[in-house]
RODRENVO-606960 format. One record per residue: residue in three letters; x, y, z negated of N, C-alpha, C in turn. Coordinates in pm, whole numbers, padded with zeros to 5 digits, always signed. Example, Ala and Ser with C-alpha at 12.3 -4.5 7.8 and 13.67 -1.06 7.14 Angstrom:
BEGIN
ALA+01319-00569-00780+01230-00450-00780+01320-00330-00780
SER+01285-00225-00708+01367-00106-00714+01290+00003-00787
END
This chain:
BEGIN
MET+17374+04925-14428+17284+04825-14374+17153+04891-14332
ALA+17109+04865-14212+16988+04930-14160+16866+04880-14231
ARG+16772+04978-14262+16646+04942-14329+16550+04881-14228
LYS+16478+04782-14273+16381+04718-14188+16247+04790-14202
THR+16185+04821-14090+16054+04886-14091+15946+04780-14099
LYS+15860+04798-14202+15753+04700-14222+15644+04721-14120
MET+15610+04625-14039+15507+04632-13937+15373+04596-13999
GLN+15271+04684-13974+15138+04657-14027+15060+04574-13926
SER+14988+04478-13983+14907+04393-13896+14781+04468-13852
ARG+14711+04417-13749+14589+04477-13695+14481+04482-13803
LYS+14475+04374-13884+14374+04371-13989+14398+04479-14093
GLU+14526+04501-14125+14558+04606-14223+14521+04744-14171
LEU+14543+04767-14040+14508+04897-13981+14358+04920-13984
LEU+14281+04814-13955+14136+04827-13952+14077+04854-14090
LYS+14152+04807-14194+14103+04829-14329+14113+04975-14371
LYS+14200+05053-14307+14219+05193-14342+14100+05276-14295
ASP+14073+05387-14367+13964+05477-14327+13997+05547-14195
ASP+13898+05554-14106+13914+05622-13977+13804+05727-13964
ALA+13843+05854-13944+13745+05963-13941+13643+05945-13829
PHE+13690+05901-13715+13599+05884-13601+13496+05775-13629
ILE+13544+05665-13681+13454+05552-13711+13353+05593-13817
ASN+13400+05665-13919+13310+05711-14025+13201+05802-13970
ALA+13241+05895-13879+13143+05988-13820+13042+05912-13735
ALA+13090+05811-13661+13000+05732-13577+12901+05654-13663
ASN+12950+05598-13772+12862+05523-13862+12756+05613-13925
GLN+12799+05735-13965+12703+05829-14023+12598+05872-13922
GLY+12642+05894-13796+12547+05930-13691+12446+05820-13666
ALA+12495+05696-13664+12406+05582-13641+12304+05571-13755
GLN+12350+05595-13876+12258+05591-13991+12153+05701-13981
TRP+12194+05821-13938+12097+05933-13926+11993+05903-13819
VAL+12040+05849-13704+11947+05814-13597+11848+05709-13644
SER+11898+05612-13722+11811+05505-13770+11704+05558-13864
SER+11742+05656-13947+11646+05710-14044+11557+05818-13984
ASN+11594+05871-13867+11513+05977-13802+11475+05934-13660
ARG+11437+05809-13647+11412+05753-13515+11300+05827-13440
LEU+11193+05860-13509+11080+05925-13443+11120+06061-13386
GLN+11192+06143-13467+11235+06275-13421+11329+06263-13300
VAL+11414+06163-13302+11507+06143-13191+11432+06109-13063
ILE+11334+06019-13076+11256+05979-12958+11182+06099-12900
VAL+11118+06180-12990+11045+06298-12945+11139+06396-12875
GLY+11256+06417-12934+11354+06509-12875+11399+06466-12738
VAL+11426+06336-12723+11470+06283-12594+11360+06300-12489
VAL+11236+06271-12532+11123+06286-12438+11108+06430-12393
LEU+11122+06525-12487+11110+06666-12452+11220+06710-12356
VAL+11343+06668-12381+11454+06704-12293+11431+06649-12153
VAL+11390+06522-12147+11364+06460-12017+11249+06531-11947
GLY+11146+06571-12026+11033+06643-11969+11073+06776-11910
VAL+11159+06850-11981+11206+06979-11931+11285+06961-11801
ILE+11372+06860-11800+11452+06835-11680+11363+06800-11561
LEU+11268+06709-11584+11179+06668-11476+11089+06784-11432
GLY+11041+06865-11529+10957+06979-11496+11030+07082-11412
THR+11154+07110-11450+11235+07206-11374+11261+07154-11232
TRP+11296+07028-11224+11320+06970-11092+11193+06972-11009
GLY+11080+06940-11072+10952+06939-11000+10915+07077-10948
ALA+10936+07181-11031+10903+07317-10988+10991+07360-10871
VAL+11120+07330-10882+11212+07365-10773+11172+07294-10645
GLU+11139+07167-10657+11102+07088-10540+10971+07139-10480
TYR+10876+07177-10568+10747+07228-10520+10767+07356-10437
PHE+10845+07450-10492+10868+07575-10420+10947+07552-10291
ARG+11038+07455-10294+11115+07425-10174+11022+07374-10063
VAL+10935+07280-10098+10843+07224-10000+10744+07329-09953
ARG+10694+07411-10049+10599+07517-10014+10661+07616-09916
ASP+10784+07658-09943+10850+07755-09856+10880+07695-09719
GLU+10909+07566-09716+10932+07501-09587+10805+07501-09503
ARG+10691+07469-09567+10563+07469-09495+10530+07611-09447
ALA+10553+07711-09534+10525+07850-09498+10613+07895-09382
SER+10738+07850-09382+10831+07888-09275+10786+07830-09141
VAL+10735+07706-09143+10685+07644-09020+10565+07724-08968
LEU+10474+07762-09058+10358+07840-09019+10400+07977-08964
TYR+10501+08036-09028+10548+08169-08985+10612+08162-08846
LYS+10688+08057-08823+10750+08041-08690+10643+08029-08582
ARG+10535+07961-08615+10426+07949-08518+10363+08086-08492
ALA+10352+08168-08596+10298+08303-08579+10384+08385-08484
LEU+10516+08370-08496+10606+08442-08406+10591+08394-08262
VAL+10567+08263-08246+10545+08208-08111+10417+08267-08052
LEU+10312+08275-08134+10187+08333-08087+10204+08481-08051
MET+10283+08549-08132+10306+08692-08109+10376+08715-07974
ASP+10457+08620-07932+10527+08630-07804+10451+08563-07690
GLY+10328+08522-07716+10250+08451-07616+10226+08535-07491
GLU+10200+08467-07382+10182+08533-07253+10036+08574-07232
ILE+10016+08693-07176+09884+08739-07138+09865+08705-06990
LEU+09764+08625-06960+09742+08583-06823+09699+08702-06738
ALA+09746+08702-06617+09711+08811-06525+09562+08805-06492
GLU+09507+08920-06469+09364+08928-06435+09338+08852-06305
GLY+09239+08769-06308+09206+08688-06191+09285+08560-06181
SER+09369+08531-06283+09449+08409-06281+09359+08287-06292
GLU+09396+08179-06223+09319+08056-06229+09355+07973-06352
ASP+09462+08008-06419+09503+07934-06539+09404+07960-06652
VAL+09386+07857-06733+09297+07867-06849+09380+07905-06971
PRO+09336+08005-07048+09412+08043-07169+09428+07924-07263
ASN+09549+07908-07316+09577+07796-07406+09652+07846-07529
PRO+09580+07900-07627+09646+07955-07747+09711+07849-07835
ASP+09672+07724-07817+09728+07617-07900+09847+07546-07836
GLY+09886+07590-07718+09996+07524-07649+10132+07556-07709
ILE+10230+07479-07668+10367+07504-07715+10411+07644-07673
GLU+10374+07681-07553+10393+07818-07505+10253+07878-07484
PRO+10197+07938-07588+10058+07981-07584+10032+08091-07481
THR+09913+08088-07426+09870+08192-07332+09734+08245-07376
PHE+09708+08370-07343+09585+08435-07386+09524+08513-07271
ALA+09392+08532-07281+09322+08609-07178+09345+08758-07197
THR+09351+08803-07321+09369+08945-07351+09467+08963-07465
GLU+09519+09083-07476+09611+09114-07585+09540+09110-07719
LYS+09416+09153-07721+09338+09150-07844+09327+09008-07898
GLU+09301+08912-07810+09292+08773-07853+09425+08723-07910
LYS+09533+08767-07848+09666+08728-07898+09690+08784-08038
TRP+09657+08911-08058+09677+08973-08189+09590+08907-08296
GLU+09467+08875-08261+09376+08811-08357+09427+08672-08396
ALA+09475+08596-08297+09528+08462-08325+09654+08470-08411
THR+09738+08568-08381+09861+08585-08458+09830+08624-08602
ARG+09737+08717-08620+09701+08759-08756+09642+08643-08836
ALA+09559+08562-08772+09501+08446-08841+09611+08350-08887
GLN+09713+08333-08802+09825+08245-08839+09905+08305-08954
LEU+09926+08435-08952+09999+08502-09061+09923+08491-09193
GLU+09791+08495-09186+09711+08481-09308+09725+08341-09367
LYS+09750+08241-09283+09778+08106-09333+09910+08104-09411
VAL+10008+08179-09362+10138+08187-09431+10119+08249-09569
ILE+10041+08356-09575+10017+08425-09702+09947+08333-09801
ALA+09847+08259-09753+09773+08166-09839+09861+08051-09886
GLU+09952+08006-09802+10038+07893-09835+10144+07929-09939
ALA+10202+08047-09928+10317+08082-10014+10307+08224-10068
LYS+10193+08258-10125+10171+08393-10177+10279+08431-10277
GLY+10336+08550-10260+10440+08598-10350+10581+08571-10302
SER+10597+08482-10205+10731+08452-10154+10774+08559-10054
GLY+10902+08557-10021+10954+08655-09926+10890+08645-09790
VAL+10871+08521-09742+10812+08502-09609+10665+08546-09610
ALA+10596+08529-09722+10456+08571-09731+10444+08723-09729
LYS+10538+08792-09792+10535+08938-09793+10560+08993-09652
LEU+10653+08931-09581+10679+08972-09443+10556+08946-09357
ALA+10492+08832-09379+10370+08799-09305+10259+08899-09335
ALA+10251+08943-09460+10148+09041-09499+10170+09174-09429
PHE+10295+09215-09415+10324+09340-09345+10285+09331-09197
LEU+10321+09221-09134+10289+09204-08992+10137+09193-08971
ALA+10069+09127-09065+09923+09115-09054+09857+09253-09063
ALA+09906+09338-09154+09853+09473-09167+09880+09554-09040
ASP+09998+09535-08984+10033+09605-08859+09938+09565-08747
LEU+09904+09437-08740+09812+09389-08636+09670+09441-08660
SER+09631+09453-08787+09499+09509-08817+09489+09652-08764
GLU+09598+09728-08778+09597+09864-08725+09590+09863-08572
LYS+09664+09771-08509+09660+09762-08363+09520+09724-08314
LEU+09448+09648-08394+09313+09606-08358+09209+09713-08395
ASP+09257+09831-08434+09171+09943-08471+09088+09916-08596
GLU+09132+09822-08678+09068+09797-08807+09147+09874-08913
THR+09137+10006-08905+09224+10092-08984+09195+10084-09134
VAL+09068+10067-09171+09035+10056-09314+09099+09931-09372
LYS+09088+09820-09300+09149+09695-09346+09301+09708-09350
ALA+09358+09772-09249+09504+09790-09245+09552+09872-09363
GLU+09481+09980-09394+09519+10064-09509+09515+09984-09638
GLU+09410+09904-09656+09399+09822-09777+09513+09721-09784
GLN+09549+09663-09671+09657+09564-09668+09792+09628-09702
PHE+09818+09745-09644+09945+09812-09672+09952+09856-09818
LEU+09843+09908-09872+09843+09952-10012+09860+09833-10107
ALA+09798+09719-10074+09816+09599-10156+09962+09554-10153
LEU+10025+09566-10037+10166+09528-10025+10254+09623-10104
VAL+10223+09753-10101+10298+09851-10180+10292+09814-10328
LYS+10177+09771-10372+10158+09734-10512+10239+09611-10549
ASP+10248+09515-10457+10316+09388-10485+10468+09398-10474
LEU+10517+09489-10391+10661+09494-10365+10737+09573-10470
SER+10860+09534-10494+10950+09614-10576+10996+09734-10494
ASN+11023+09847-10563+11067+09966-10487+11207+09949-10430
ASN+11272+09838-10460+11402+09809-10400+11391+09713-10282
ASP+11270+09667-10256+11249+09574-10145+11264+09648-10012
SER+11322+09582-09915+11346+09647-09785+11216+09680-09713
LEU+11107+09612-09748+10978+09640-09685+10901+09752-09754
PHE+10944+09789-09874+10865+09882-09955+10844+10016-09885
PHE+10953+10076-09834+10940+10209-09775+10855+10206-09649
LEU+10864+10095-09573+10782+10083-09452+10634+10073-09487
ALA+10603+09995-09590+10463+09980-09632+10408+10112-09684
VAL+10489+10187-09760+10447+10317-09811+10419+10412-09696
GLU+10509+10417-09600+10494+10507-09487+10367+10477-09408
ARG+10345+10350-09377+10229+10314-09296+10099+10340-09371
ALA+10097+10311-09499+09977+10338-09579+09947+10487-09583
ALA+10052+10569-09600+10033+10714-09607+09984+10770-09474
TYR+10036+10719-09363+09989+10763-09231+09839+10738-09215
LEU+09796+10618-09256+09655+10582-09242+09567+10667-09334
GLN+09616+10694-09454+09540+10781-09545+09526+10921-09487
GLU+09635+10972-09431+09631+11105-09370+09535+11109-09252
ALA+09542+11006-09168+09454+11001-09051+09307+10995-09091
ARG+09280+10937-09207+09142+10928-09256+09096+11057-09323
GLY+09191+11152-09339+09157+11279-09401+09184+11283-09551
ASP+09248+11180-09602+09278+11174-09746+09421+11222-09769
ALA+09441+11355-09762+09576+11410-09778+09630+11385-09918
GLU+09544+11396-10018+09590+11376-10155+09632+11231-10178
GLY+09558+11137-10120+09598+10997-10130+09732+10973-10064
ALA+09753+11034-09947+09882+11021-09877+09996+11079-09961
LEU+09970+11193-10026+10072+11254-10112+10107+11163-10229
ARG+10007+11102-10289+10034+11012-10401+10115+10891-10355
THR+10077+10837-10239+10148+10719-10188+10293+10753-10156
LEU+10316+10865-10089+10453+10906-10058+10533+10934-10185
GLY+10464+10978-10291+10532+11005-10417+10597+10882-10477
LYS+10553+10762-10438+10616+10640-10488+10760+10627-10439
LEU+10791+10694-10328+10928+10697-10279+11003+10818-10330
VAL+10935+10934-10329+11000+11059-10369+11048+11052-10513
ASN+10971+10987-10600+11001+10988-10743+11094+10876-10787
VAL+11147+10798-10693+11243+10694-10727+11383+10751-10709
ASP+11458+10762-10820+11593+10819-10813+11680+10734-10720
GLY+11740+10801-10621+11826+10731-10527+11751+10639-10434
GLY+11618+10654-10431+11537+10564-10350+11560+10583-10201
PHE+11563+10472-10130+11579+10476-09985+11457+10544-09924
TYR+11479+10630-09825+11373+10697-09750+11311+10813-09827
ALA+11367+10849-09942+11310+10958-10023+11313+11090-09947
ASP+11414+11111-09863+11423+11236-09789+11308+11252-09690
ILE+11278+11144-09618+11170+11151-09519+11034+11158-09587
ALA+11020+11086-09700+10895+11093-09775+10872+11235-09827
SER+10978+11300-09875+10966+11438-09922+10929+11531-09807
PHE+10988+11507-09690+10955+11589-09574+10808+11576-09538
HIS+10756+11453-09540+10616+11434-09507+10524+11497-09612
GLN+10566+11493-09737+10487+11561-09840+10483+11711-09812
ALA+10598+11767-09775+10603+11910-09744+10513+11942-09624
ARG+10517+11855-09524+10432+11875-09406+10285+11877-09444
LEU+10246+11785-09533+10106+11780-09577+10068+11904-09658
TYR+10160+11950-09742+10132+12072-09820+10119+12194-09728
MET+10200+12199-09624+10189+12310-09529+10052+12309-09462
ALA+10005+12189-09426+09874+12178-09363+09763+12221-09459
LYS+09787+12202-09590+09689+12242-09690+09703+12389-09729
GLY+09806+12456-09678+09829+12596-09712+09907+12614-09842
GLU+09965+12508-09894+10042+12515-10019+10189+12544-09986
SER+10217+12670-09952+10350+12707-09902+10459+12690-10006
THR+10429+12724-10131+10532+12717-10235+10576+12574-10259
ARG+10479+12484-10271+10514+12343-10290+10591+12290-10169
ALA+10546+12325-10050+10614+12279-09930+10759+12327-09928
LYS+10779+12455-09963+10914+12511-09961+11003+12443-10064
ASN+10951+12416-10182+11029+12349-10286+11077+12212-10238
LEU+10988+12138-10175+11024+12005-10126+11126+12012-10013
LEU+11107+12103-09921+11201+12116-09808+11339+12159-09857
GLU+11344+12250-09953+11473+12293-10009+11540+12179-10082
ARG+11462+12095-10145+11517+11978-10215+11582+11882-10115
VAL+11514+11859-10002+11571+11772-09899+11699+11832-09844
GLU+11697+11962-09817+11814+12031-09762+11933+12022-09856
GLU+11905+12029-09986+12014+12028-10085+12065+11886-10113
LYS+11973+11789-10131+12012+11655-10173+12048+11563-10057
TYR+11995+11591-09937+12016+11500-09824+12062+11579-09700
PRO+12180+11639-09706+12226+11724-09594+12242+11650-09462
SER+12259+11519-09466+12276+11443-09342+12148+11369-09302
SER+12036+11408-09358+11909+11343-09328+11875+11351-09180
SER+11807+11249-09131+11767+11246-08990+11658+11349-08960
VAL+11594+11404-09063+11488+11504-09041+11536+11646-09072
MET+11668+11664-09082+11719+11794-09124+11681+11906-09026
ASP+11680+11878-08897+11641+11981-08800+11497+12026-08824
GLU+11409+11931-08850+11270+11965-08878+11257+12041-09010
VAL+11337+12002-09107+11335+12070-09237+11371+12217-09220
LYS+11479+12243-09147+11523+12381-09127+11422+12461-09045
ALA+11362+12394-08946+11262+12463-08864+11143+12505-08949
ARG+11101+12420-09038+10985+12453-09121+11020+12556-09229
LEU+11142+12549-09280+11184+12651-09376+11187+12789-09310
ALA+11225+12793-09183+11227+12920-09111+11087+12974-09089
ILE+10989+12885-09081+10851+12925-09059+10784+12973-09187
LEU+10820+12910-09298+10751+12939-09424+10750+13087-09463
PRO+10860+13165-09448+10852+13308-09481+10745+13381-09400
VAL+10730+13347-09271+10627+13409-09188+10491+13376-09244
GLU+10473+13253-09286+10346+13212-09342+10318+13287-09472
ALA+10422+13305-09553+10405+13375-09680+10367+13520-09657
GLU+10427+13586-09554+10394+13725-09524+10248+13738-09483
SER+10200+13643-09405+10061+13648-09360+09967+13639-09478
LYS+10002+13553-09576+09914+13537-09690+09925+13654-09787
SER+10037+13728-09783+10053+13842-09873+09964+13958-09832
GLU+09914+13954-09706+09828+14060-09660+09692+14057-09727
VAL+09663+13946-09799+09534+13936-09869+09521+14047-09971
GLY+09632+14089-10030+09628+14198-10127+09740+14186-10226
GLU+09778+14299-10286+09890+14298-10379+09854+14223-10507
GLY+09724+14217-10537+09683+14150-10661+09671+14001-10649
ALA+09703+13946-10531+09689+13802-10512+09782+13727-10606
LYS+09729+13624-10666+09807+13547-10763+09910+13461-10690
VAL+10036+13465-10737+10144+13387-10677+10154+13256-10752
GLU+10154+13148-10677+10161+13017-10740+10300+12994-10799
PRO+10310+12948-10924+10441+12923-10984+10512+12809-10915
LYS+10644+12813-10922+10725+12709-10858+10704+12577-10930
VAL+10691+12470-10854+10668+12339-10912+10788+12251-10886
ASP+10795+12145-10966+10906+12053-10949+10891+11978-10818
ALA+11003+11952-10751+10997+11891-10619+10947+11748-10625
ALA+10974+11678-10734+10930+11539-10744+10784+11537-10786
VAL+10696+11535-10691+10553+11546-10719+10500+11412-10764
ASP+10436+11409-10882+10376+11284-10926+10227+11286-10899
ALA+10162+11176-10933+10020+11163-10901+09935+11267-10972
THR+09970+11304-11097+09892+11403-11171+09901+11538-11105
ASP+10023+11574-11061+10043+11704-10997+09966+11712-10866
VAL+09970+11602-10792+09902+11600-10663+09752+11615-10680
ALA+09698+11554-10786+09555+11558-10807+09504+11699-10833
LYS+09596+11788-10877+09556+11925-10907+09560+12017-10785
VAL+09607+11963-10673+09622+12048-10555+09486+12089-10503
GLY+09464+12218-10479+09335+12266-10430+09322+12242-10282
ALA+09201+12223-10236+09177+12199-10093+09167+12332-10021
THR+09256+12353-09925+09256+12477-09846+09227+12442-09701
ASP+09138+12514-09639+09100+12483-09502+09222+12494-09412
GLU+09250+12385-09338+09368+12382-09252+09359+12485-09142
ALA+09236+12526-09110+09221+12625-09003+09275+12760-09041
LYS+09300+12780-09175+09349+12910-09218+09500+12925-09204
VAL+09568+12815-09166+09713+12824-09150+09745+12925-09042
ASP+09845+13007-09065+09878+13116-08974+09903+13067-08833
ALA+09852+13142-08734+09865+13102-08594+10011+13094-08552
THR+10098+13171-08619+10241+13166-08587+10298+13029-08614
VAL+10250+12964-08725+10298+12831-08760+10260+12732-08651
GLU+10132+12743-08607+10085+12650-08507+10163+12666-08377
ALA+10204+12789-08345+10277+12814-08221+10417+12757-08225
LYS+10478+12755-08347+10618+12715-08355+10637+12567-08388
VAL+10534+12504-08451+10551+12366-08494+10441+12281-08435
ASP+10475+12181-08361+10375+12090-08308+10363+11974-08405
THR+10263+11986-08492+10252+11887-08599+10215+11749-08549
THR+10167+11743-08426+10130+11610-08377+10250+11522-08350
ASP+10369+11582-08339+10490+11502-08312+10571+11479-08436
ASP+10520+11519-08553+10601+11508-08674+10644+11364-08699
ASP+10549+11272-08689+10579+11135-08725+10682+11075-08633
ALA+10668+11102-08505+10762+11044-08410+10901+11100-08429
ASN+10909+11233-08459+11042+11294-08478+11106+11245-08606
ALA+11023+11229-08712+11080+11193-08840+11119+11046-08847
ASN+11054+10965-08766+11078+10821-08779+11099+10756-08644
PRO+11205+10784-08574+11226+10723-08442+11233+10572-08454
GLY+11167+10508-08362+11172+10363-08359+11059+10296-08434
LEU+10982+10372-08517+10874+10314-08592+10742+10351-08527
GLU+10649+10258-08528+10520+10289-08469+10443+10379-08564
PRO+10371+10478-08513+10291+10562-08604+10178+10482-08663
END
């Protein structure tokens, strides 16, 4: 005879202990006894969420405004220069701006770029605007201001930033043009001393060029040999080899000073700021005439950096 299965009623089931229900009841009791802490916790969580959203939204709106200002700067940069004797009136505020002179166009563009920097300082678009503003300062023959702007940008940028090597190069050029060879060497060292750093080969070449101008043949040779060894496919390799071929001639000329002349010890190729500060000032006029005949130093920058403005 088949056994009958006793069916439990709903009330009987509810009378049994249920782990989920017990946990829910305990949680409700804890919340009731710790109401103040719960309220504070909820407020803090909501505050963090709203704060994060607010910060994200602020930067989004800020970057949008900066981008609009930057686009206007590019429009100004492409503005038309009116022909001499033209009856048209310059209109720098127009949709298609026009200017009486190139200088006026550059000044208007730089002023617009400075608005971008003020609006979104530290952002990517602001850094790009800062580089272009410094470039325009140099074009306007405000070289001291341009040097300060490029050096400030070098300080702000990461050495992995795509603008970093350009800012270093331009700052070093301006320092060299001002007669501050040691400052240029220190600035270029920010690239030379970065392991695997982009543009390190060209920065090392320029350091060697500066040392040659100072009469520091040993340091120059060390740097050139380093470029030849570490960067065999460098775009400045022809210049490197040409200068290495010249250096022995220069060394022979200086050996004529006397057998007792002190030979400078070999230094590490990665020149840091301390090493550069110890470099003695040697009159550039003393460089051997053979060097001047074989190397036209006025074209170094153009040869080493095709496509970039000096």
